[in-house]
N, C-alpha and C positions, 0 to 999 in steps of 0.2 A: 634584215635579217635577225629575228629573235635568237640569241645562243640559249640553252639549259638552265645556264647560269642568271638569265634576265628573268627568266620564269620566276613569280613568286611562289617562296614555300613558303604553308600551312603548316607548322610542325607542334605538337607536344609533345613535352617533353618530361617525364615523370622522375621521381627523385631528380629535382635539376639543383636543387639548394647547396649541391657541393658534389666532389670528386666527376666522375665521369659524366654526369648527367650535368652537372655547371659545364665543366668544360665543353660539352657539348653544341651546349646555348651559346656560347662564347662563339665558336667555332664555326656555327651557322650563321650568325649576326656577321662575325667579320665576311665569309665568303658571300652571303649573298646582300648583304649590307639592307639595302631600304628592301629588297623582297623579300626578308625573311621576316614572317609574322607569328610571334613565337608564343605559344602558351606552357607557361611556365608552371609544374604541380610540385608539391611537399608539403610537408608539414609546417617548417617551420617558415614565419611570412618574413622574418627580418635577413634572413640569409637566401628567402625566392626575391626580394624586394632588392637587396644589392645585386643582386642579379643578374636583374632583369634590367636596373641601373647600366651597369657596363653593356650589357647589348643593347641599349638604345644609344650611347656613346658611341657604338661603331656604328651605329644605323640604321638598326631595326626596331621593330615593334615587338615590345615586349611587355605580356601581362601576366603578372602573377596570381597563383590560385591556389590557396590552400585546400591542400585536399592530402587525405585517404586512401590509396589504392585500394586496400584491404575492404574500403567499402564502396559497391559498386554506384551507390547515389554518386558518391563523390568523384568518379572516373566519367557518369553520365555527365555531370557538371563542366567536366574538364571537355569534352566532347561539343556540351551545348556554346561552353566561352570560343571555340574555334569559329562553330558554325556561326554564333551572335557575332563575332566582333570580324571574322574574315571570310564569310559566306561558304569556307568548305576548310577540310582537312585534307592534306597531304600525305603528312608521315604521323604516325605514330611511334613514336622513344618509348618504350615500356623498359625502362633503368632502375623503375624504384627498387630497394630490395635491402636487406640486412646479411648479418655472417653471422654464426651460431657455433661458438670451441666448447666441443662438448662432446665425449666416449658416448659411442650409440647408446649400451645399456644403462650410464647415468643419463639421457636425455630427458627429461620433464614433459608430459603431456601436455602442459601448460606453454615450457619453449616449441613444444612441435608444432602446435597449433597458431601459434603467435606466426614464427616462421612461413609456415605452409600459407598462411593467410594472407601476407603479405607477397613473397617471394613467385606463390604460384596462382593463388586465385586473382591477384592482382593482376599480373599479366593475362591471366584469361579473361576477365575484366574489361582492359582496353584493348585486346587482340577484335574481343566481339563487339566491343561496342565502336570503334575503329572504323569494323568490315559494314558493319549496318549501313554506317555512313557514306561509303569510298564506293561501295558495290552500286549507290544511289548517285552517285553523282557523276556528273561530266568530264568524261576523261582532257586532258590535258597533256603537253610536254610534244617531244618530238614526235612527229607521227601519229599526234592525241591519242597515245596509247599507255596514258597512265591512269589511272584515278586511285592510286594513296599507293603507299608503301607502309607495311608494320614490321618492326624490328623489335625485336626481343632481345636485351641484353642479358645472356646467359653468361659461362663460363667455360673453363678448359675444365673445371671440374665438374662439368656438366659432360665430359667424355668420362673421364678417369678421379673416382674418388681420392677422395685425403683424407689422411688422419687428422682425427679430433672435428673434420666439417663433414663426416658422415652427412647428418639432416641438412647441411648446408648444402651439401653435392646433389641430394637428393632433388631438392629444387631444384636446381640447373638443370639436371637431366628430364624434369617435368616441365621444365621451358623448352628445352631443345623439341622432347616429344611435341608440343604443342603444335610448334613452329613448324617443325616437319609437317604435318599433319594436313595444319593450314595451308604450306604451299604448295602441297599438290592439291587441296581440293579448290584453291584461290586461282589455279593456273589457268592462262589464256582468260581470266575478267579484267584483266588489267590492273589489277592487285597485289604488290607484290610481297610478297614476306621473306624477312632474311633472321637469321640469330648472330650476333657477338659473341667472343669466347675468350675473351681476357683471359689472360692470365694475370701476373701479378699486377699491379696497378698501386702505384706510389699515391693514395685517398686516405684517408681518414676510418675506410673499410676496416683495417686490422684494429686500431686504436678502438674504435667502437665495438668492433666483436669482444677483443679483449677485456673491456670494460664492464660490455654487460656477462661475459661468462666468467670472469675473475682467472682467465685462465691468458697469461703473456704468449701472444705468439704474432711471427713477422711475416708468414707466407714461407711459400716453399716456391725457388724457381727463378727466373729472371723478372727485373723490376720496369716497367716502362712508366713513364709519364702519363698521366687522364690527357692531357693536351696531345701527348702523340695517338691516342687511342680516340680524341673526338676526332683530331682530325681525317683518320680512316674512317671514321662512321658518316661522317660529311664527303669522304669520296665513294659511302655505299650506296649515301641516299643519289649521288648524282647518278651512278652506276651499277644498279641491282644485281645483287647476286644469291645466290643464298646464303653463303655462311663468310664471315667476317674472320679471321684470327690473325690480331693484331701485330701476334710474334712470332717473327721468320723461324722455320724449323719448330714451331710447335706440334702440329700434325708428325711430322717424323719423331716427336719422344713420345707420342701418345701411338702409334705405331708398333713404336719398342715397345710399350708398357702393354701393349694388349699382344704380342710373341713374346714376351718373358714376364709375366705378372709376377711370377715370385720375386724375380729379380729387383724388378721395378718397386715391391713393395718392401724389401729391405732397405732396398735406396730412398724412399720415400721416409720410410721408420728412423733410421739414423737423420737424415734432412730434418726432421718435424722433432726430433731431439734435438738438434743443435738449436731452432727456433722456438722454441717453447724455453729457452733459458730466460 
């Protein structure tokens, strides 16, 4: 009898050159081994090739594709690569994105346009391109019920914005809105749609954001490793559900923030002041 773990998975991962994307590629390779067929997308070829090599060492098939998700043609090329090499697409992990540290009134139009193009339009392009393929392909898996799984890596900031992260948080909220709508629109089709909401993850995210913005910032809240988040994403692929919150208790914190917004504001202001030193 073939178990779900033995069924090959064709997975596209954007932003796969570092952080959660790279960790998710390796976690998938370790779990599905020879059944993991990975298309790894990002802008940095050297890092992509290094991650692909690690995935191959774990037994997976991995193909690096230089791509920028803010360009629809690049996203279409990722999907075409999956179909060309492996004949189908089972999972689209729309993970690519970056942070911006700036007060709202000091954010430039150029900064806004750049982060919106990657974090929001890039996610939209991934969702649209994946759905077009998944809805047409034959289902597989237990009970032949799965045509595909679209996963958007949003953030806890998509539910509660953070100081100095207002525009970034806006993009995460936009990703969540797209995911929530698409999840209902595709219900019953065999295409699952999920969102992932990490809080603070130990990656180069804050270093890059601080360097781009020239504001030192170390995040707010408990820190998790990218490997921990990646293993939970693999579990989400195996057992789809609407939302994944990798940090235990994070929904309680959000409920507290919604119930007591003024108090939450004061706590965040004090925490942000200590994290920007």
